[in-house]
BAKEVO-125147 format. One record per residue (C-alpha): residue number from 1; residue in three letters; x, y, z. Coordinates in nm, 3 decimals, m for minus. Layout:
N
   n res       u       v       w
 NUM ALA       X       Y       Z
...
***
This chain:
336
   n res       u       v       w
   1 MET  14.308  13.874   1.696
   2 LYS  14.703  13.897   1.561
   3 TYR  15.000  13.820   1.685
   4 PRO  15.361  13.961   1.715
   5 LEU  15.526  13.616   1.630
   6 PHE  15.367  13.630   1.247
   7 SER  15.495  14.030   1.254
   8 GLN  15.834  13.949   1.113
   9 LEU  15.690  13.650   0.877
  10 ARG  15.504  13.910   0.722
  11 ASP  15.724  14.194   0.709
  12 ASN  15.937  13.927   0.535
  13 ALA  15.616  13.776   0.304
  14 GLN  15.575  14.138   0.133
  15 LYS  15.836  14.110  m0.031
  16 LEU  15.837  13.773  m0.159
  17 PHE  15.621  13.680  m0.489
  18 ASN  15.734  13.370  m0.616
  19 ARG  15.489  13.094  m0.547
  20 ASN  15.730  12.872  m0.334
  21 ALA  15.837  13.153  m0.130
  22 ARG  15.500  13.179  m0.010
  23 GLN  15.455  12.805   0.014
  24 ALA  15.733  12.829   0.262
  25 VAL  15.622  13.072   0.459
  26 GLU  15.256  12.942   0.475
  27 GLN  15.468  12.636   0.628
  28 ALA  15.704  12.809   0.843
  29 MET  15.340  12.956   1.011
  30 GLU  15.192  12.617   1.057
  31 ASN  15.490  12.528   1.260
  32 LEU  15.459  12.826   1.468
  33 ARG  15.102  12.775   1.510
  34 GLN  15.099  12.440   1.593
  35 HIS  15.405  12.500   1.847
  36 GLN  15.224  12.792   2.022
  37 SER  14.862  12.608   2.056
  38 MET  14.733  12.926   1.868
  39 PRO  14.435  12.949   1.560
  40 LYS  14.576  12.909   1.252
  41 ILE  14.602  13.240   1.060
  42 ASP  14.499  13.374   0.716
  43 LEU  14.804  13.462   0.524
  44 HIS  14.635  13.677   0.302
  45 SER  14.537  13.899   0.571
  46 LEU  14.840  14.033   0.724
  47 LEU  15.038  14.101   0.324
  48 GLN  14.675  14.309   0.302
  49 PRO  14.654  14.518   0.605
  50 ALA  14.279  14.647   0.628
  51 PRO  14.245  15.023   0.517
  52 VAL  14.238  15.311   0.770
  53 LYS  13.856  15.452   0.847
  54 PRO  13.840  15.807   0.753
  55 VAL  13.810  16.104   1.005
  56 PRO  13.463  16.257   1.068
  57 GLY  13.339  16.554   0.965
  58 ASP  13.566  16.817   1.010
  59 ALA  13.838  16.645   1.181
  60 ARG  14.220  16.613   1.111
  61 PHE  14.472  16.321   1.173
  62 VAL  14.741  16.572   1.081
  63 SER  15.142  16.492   1.016
  64 GLY  15.424  16.636   1.173
  65 SER  15.730  16.561   1.303
  66 TYR  15.981  16.679   1.619
  67 ALA  16.359  16.627   1.634
  68 ASN  16.658  16.716   1.938
  69 HIS  16.991  16.594   2.029
  70 ALA  16.889  16.219   2.054
  71 GLY  16.707  16.266   1.725
  72 SER  16.406  16.288   1.505
  73 ARG  16.041  16.099   1.473
  74 GLN  15.747  16.170   1.263
  75 TYR  15.413  16.168   1.447
  76 LYS  15.010  16.212   1.317
  77 LEU  14.776  16.412   1.599
  78 TYR  14.421  16.433   1.604
  79 VAL  14.237  16.673   1.598
  80 PRO  13.861  16.605   1.628
  81 SER  13.574  16.814   1.441
  82 SER  13.453  17.008   1.746
  83 TYR  13.787  17.141   1.816
  84 HIS  13.749  17.578   1.774
  85 GLY  14.026  17.646   1.948
  86 GLN  13.915  17.559   2.320
  87 ALA  14.151  17.399   2.532
  88 MET  14.121  17.048   2.556
  89 PRO  14.332  16.710   2.715
  90 LEU  14.614  16.542   2.549
  91 LEU  14.676  16.164   2.506
  92 VAL  14.993  16.017   2.364
  93 MET  14.969  15.673   2.237
  94 LEU  15.279  15.482   2.184
  95 HIS  15.214  15.201   1.912
  96 GLY  15.367  14.820   1.975
  97 CYS  15.611  14.657   1.781
  98 THR  15.556  14.682   1.365
  99 GLN  15.228  14.913   1.418
 100 ASP  15.259  15.260   1.309
 101 PRO  15.003  15.549   1.409
 102 ASP  14.764  15.483   1.130
 103 ASP  14.730  15.133   1.267
 104 PHE  14.709  15.220   1.627
 105 ALA  14.461  15.457   1.545
 106 ALA  14.265  15.216   1.378
 107 GLY  14.283  14.943   1.655
 108 THR  14.246  15.102   1.941
 109 GLN  13.946  15.314   1.805
 110 MET  14.114  15.605   2.002
 111 ASN  14.035  15.851   1.766
 112 GLN  13.631  15.811   1.775
 113 LEU  13.657  15.823   2.184
 114 ALA  13.864  16.155   2.165
 115 GLU  13.566  16.273   1.868
 116 GLU  13.354  16.173   2.077
 117 GLN  13.542  16.308   2.442
 118 GLN  13.710  16.595   2.320
 119 TYR  14.045  16.509   2.308
 120 PHE  14.359  16.572   2.119
 121 VAL  14.556  16.220   2.027
 122 LEU  14.936  16.225   1.955
 123 TYR  15.060  15.886   1.785
 124 PRO  15.434  15.950   1.779
 125 ALA  15.584  15.727   1.502
 126 GLN  15.892  15.468   1.596
 127 SER  16.124  15.452   1.292
 128 GLN  16.287  15.160   1.096
 129 ALA  16.671  15.316   1.140
 130 ALA  16.573  15.339   1.528
 131 ASN  16.410  14.943   1.562
 132 GLN  16.381  14.754   1.262
 133 ALA  16.058  14.611   1.404
 134 LYS  15.950  14.965   1.471
 135 CYS  15.972  14.895   1.833
 136 TRP  16.046  15.099   2.096
 137 ASN  16.397  15.084   2.233
 138 TRP  16.228  15.057   2.637
 139 PHE  16.555  14.806   2.683
 140 SER  16.837  15.000   2.607
 141 ALA  16.953  15.214   2.876
 142 ILE  16.985  15.541   2.714
 143 ASP  16.608  15.499   2.641
 144 GLN  16.555  15.486   3.026
 145 GLN  16.711  15.797   3.110
 146 ARG  16.579  16.137   3.156
 147 GLY  16.685  16.404   2.867
 148 GLN  16.833  16.114   2.642
 149 GLY  16.714  15.902   2.391
 150 GLU  16.356  15.813   2.331
 151 PRO  16.167  15.939   2.661
 152 SER  16.330  16.312   2.541
 153 ILE  16.197  16.294   2.184
 154 ILE  15.891  16.200   2.336
 155 ALA  15.840  16.439   2.592
 156 GLY  15.997  16.722   2.350
 157 MET  15.710  16.600   2.041
 158 THR  15.470  16.651   2.401
 159 GLU  15.536  16.965   2.426
 160 GLN  15.561  17.126   2.115
 161 VAL  15.193  16.975   2.033
 162 MET  15.140  17.182   2.343
 163 ALA  15.281  17.501   2.243
 164 GLN  15.073  17.504   1.896
 165 TYR  14.761  17.390   2.031
 166 PRO  14.578  17.463   2.405
 167 VAL  14.583  17.188   2.548
 168 VAL  14.462  17.183   2.942
 169 ALA  14.868  17.137   3.099
 170 GLU  14.707  16.915   3.394
 171 GLN  14.517  16.678   3.171
 172 VAL  14.794  16.523   2.978
 173 TYR  14.814  16.168   2.954
 174 VAL  15.053  15.876   2.797
 175 ALA  14.913  15.461   2.730
 176 GLY  15.084  15.248   2.527
 177 LEU  15.065  14.867   2.428
 178 SER  15.368  14.608   2.440
 179 ALA  15.689  14.807   2.318
 180 GLY  15.465  15.085   2.349
 181 GLY  15.350  14.989   2.694
 182 ALA  15.698  14.944   2.832
 183 MET  15.755  15.283   2.731
 184 ALA  15.454  15.457   2.835
 185 VAL  15.582  15.370   3.210
 186 ILE  15.935  15.503   3.152
 187 VAL  15.804  15.807   2.984
 188 GLY  15.582  15.861   3.311
 189 THR  15.829  15.746   3.530
 190 LEU  16.081  15.995   3.396
 191 TYR  15.843  16.302   3.347
 192 PRO  15.576  16.313   3.667
 193 ASP  15.609  16.675   3.586
 194 LEU  15.430  16.601   3.195
 195 PHE  15.230  16.329   3.251
 196 ALA  14.951  16.311   3.471
 197 ALA  14.844  15.985   3.442
 198 VAL  14.986  15.652   3.249
 199 GLY  14.834  15.358   3.059
 200 VAL  15.003  15.013   2.993
 201 HIS  14.851  14.763   2.793
 202 SER  15.083  14.459   2.781
 203 GLY  15.390  14.607   2.926
 204 LEU  15.662  14.554   3.149
 205 PRO  15.789  14.809   3.458
 206 TYR  16.066  15.087   3.483
 207 GLY  16.414  14.911   3.414
 208 SER  16.274  14.569   3.408
 209 ALA  16.540  14.540   3.119
 210 GLN  16.921  14.710   3.008
 211 ASP  16.987  14.502   2.705
 212 LEU  16.769  14.240   2.449
 213 PRO  16.883  13.931   2.658
 214 THR  16.722  14.088   2.967
 215 ALA  16.444  14.199   2.772
 216 LEU  16.362  13.851   2.672
 217 THR  16.392  13.697   2.982
 218 ALA  16.139  13.959   3.123
 219 MET  15.916  13.895   2.822
 220 LYS  15.953  13.539   2.898
 221 ARG  15.926  13.509   3.276
 222 GLY  15.856  13.877   3.383
 223 ALA  16.123  14.111   3.544
 224 SER  16.379  13.975   3.789
 225 SER  16.492  14.311   3.922
 226 MET  16.337  14.646   3.892
 227 THR  16.540  14.951   3.916
 228 LEU  16.328  15.229   4.043
 229 ALA  16.348  15.593   3.895
 230 SER  16.531  15.791   4.199
 231 ALA  16.215  15.993   4.191
 232 PRO  15.976  15.742   4.181
 233 ALA  15.648  15.862   4.013
 234 ALA  15.316  15.909   4.175
 235 GLN  15.086  15.931   3.874
 236 PRO  14.748  15.689   3.906
 237 ILE  14.812  15.412   3.648
 238 ILE  14.556  15.182   3.432
 239 VAL  14.723  14.830   3.378
 240 PHE  14.549  14.631   3.114
 241 HIS  14.703  14.245   3.047
 242 GLY  14.555  13.929   2.857
 243 ASP  14.664  13.600   3.132
 244 ASN  14.722  13.368   2.839
 245 ASP  15.004  13.634   2.641
 246 THR  15.286  13.459   2.575
 247 THR  15.454  13.729   2.428
 248 VAL  15.464  13.946   2.748
 249 ASN  15.405  13.729   3.026
 250 PRO  15.101  13.870   3.244
 251 ARG  15.326  13.859   3.553
 252 ASN  15.480  14.175   3.416
 253 GLY  15.150  14.372   3.481
 254 GLU  15.178  14.280   3.832
 255 GLN  15.462  14.394   3.878
 256 VAL  15.405  14.742   3.639
 257 MET  15.105  14.802   3.941
 258 ALA  15.325  14.707   4.248
 259 GLN  15.604  14.925   4.127
 260 ARG  15.406  15.211   4.035
 261 LEU  15.197  15.175   4.383
 262 SER  15.533  15.127   4.608
 263 PRO  15.499  15.482   4.747
 264 GLN  15.186  15.463   4.874
 265 GLN  15.017  15.098   4.877
 266 GLY  14.643  15.212   4.955
 267 GLN  14.366  15.023   4.922
 268 ALA  14.256  14.736   4.679
 269 ASP  13.879  14.659   4.558
 270 ILE  13.864  14.324   4.365
 271 ARG  13.573  14.246   4.131
 272 SER  13.521  14.013   3.864
 273 GLY  13.302  14.092   3.545
 274 ASP  13.219  13.947   3.180
 275 VAL  13.201  14.091   2.839
 276 PRO  12.886  13.934   2.702
 277 ASN  13.002  13.690   2.446
 278 GLY  13.382  13.740   2.508
 279 HIS  13.621  13.735   2.801
 280 ARG  13.573  13.734   3.180
 281 TYR  13.812  13.967   3.345
 282 THR  13.879  14.078   3.743
 283 ARG  13.975  14.420   3.817
 284 THR  14.160  14.553   4.084
 285 THR  14.100  14.906   4.230
 286 HIS  14.341  15.067   4.426
 287 THR  14.256  15.419   4.608
 288 GLY  14.453  15.612   4.872
 289 ALA  14.333  15.718   5.192
 290 ASP  14.189  16.012   5.068
 291 GLY  13.960  15.803   4.833
 292 LYS  14.172  15.947   4.508
 293 PRO  14.226  15.642   4.280
 294 LEU  14.629  15.486   4.263
 295 GLY  14.564  15.285   4.007
 296 GLU  14.360  14.980   3.829
 297 HIS  14.487  14.644   3.708
 298 TRP  14.253  14.462   3.442
 299 LEU  14.368  14.122   3.411
 300 VAL  14.162  13.963   3.106
 301 HIS  14.125  13.593   3.159
 302 GLY  14.160  13.370   2.782
 303 ALA  14.260  13.725   2.615
 304 GLY  14.611  13.713   2.464
 305 HIS  14.902  13.990   2.345
 306 ALA  14.614  14.203   2.204
 307 TRP  14.468  14.514   2.277
 308 SER  14.162  14.456   2.468
 309 GLY  13.833  14.554   2.341
 310 GLY  13.987  14.700   2.009
 311 SER  13.872  14.656   1.657
 312 ALA  14.002  14.436   1.363
 313 ASP  14.051  14.720   1.169
 314 GLY  14.412  14.741   1.307
 315 SER  14.640  14.472   1.417
 316 TYR  14.722  14.333   1.740
 317 THR  14.337  14.333   1.909
 318 ASP  14.061  14.171   2.068
 319 ALA  13.674  14.273   2.014
 320 ARG  13.641  14.018   2.291
 321 GLY  13.821  14.201   2.562
 322 PRO  13.635  14.482   2.801
 323 ASN  13.734  14.827   2.578
 324 ALA  14.075  14.925   2.700
 325 SER  14.047  15.248   2.481
 326 ARG  13.691  15.339   2.714
 327 GLU  13.812  15.226   3.032
 328 MET  14.180  15.411   2.989
 329 LEU  13.944  15.762   2.946
 330 ARG  13.750  15.678   3.265
 331 PHE  13.995  15.625   3.423
 332 PHE  14.198  15.965   3.356
 333 ARG  13.875  16.177   3.382
 334 THR  13.854  16.049   3.738
 335 VAL  14.263  16.161   3.818
 336 ARG  14.183  16.539   3.779
***
């Protein structure tokens, strides 16, 4: 498991080569570890990220870009080896802070699942010019409006890929981690006509912040107030959150569910389980009067701020949890 508290230190440490500077970074990490009651982190592993595994067979992981009035962003698109011109679903994956498409793909293993289940997977890339830590700007007012800011770029990028490949229009989904999870909620809320369902891991509800101070408060305590879109999105949603997350309070996961379910509460079914030699979890499933799924909330007990069931090949993952990637794809299939 890796922790975002160390991400800025990692970035800074990569620029430091003399022994004194390295010792200073190690001491700062040790101080943070003691303050947060976290396990010891190996500095070498932070400075030397795991290599990305090659894609299998004839699969392609292609680079591209998109630009509109709000700006431009790079992206990577996974095209599975089984693609021979047939229509397939599309999943948009929004990475967390300090991550990039390759890192996020490696950690979530979503490309391997896309190979197995025949999906296109689009990974928009946040730029350091837009945010120094490469976080999606979910807390900026302009980036919470349809047709404006980063939501318009992500939606436009999605439509661009749909124009280039035969995507099943009714099977376009968006998911993300942390800042990417918060942006997935925003994009899903603003573009319910484009995205059929939303996946959120360690994210926050729509309208939970309007600037950096309110963002930090929401991350620490949960959103104090939430401004719903004028037409609340009705897409089904699946939420994962660790109950030991000290970066984004797990109350936010509950608020994401409550916000999305507010138009139609439905019935809740609560079940518990555990991963062999891993974490226990509680899954709450919400269904409408017609039996169709409205949402799922997975609370992973003992997990921190990390993609549940992810691979150590990427950052911010916890292999001991239920497989969030596989469960999200399973959930998306139920809402067709």
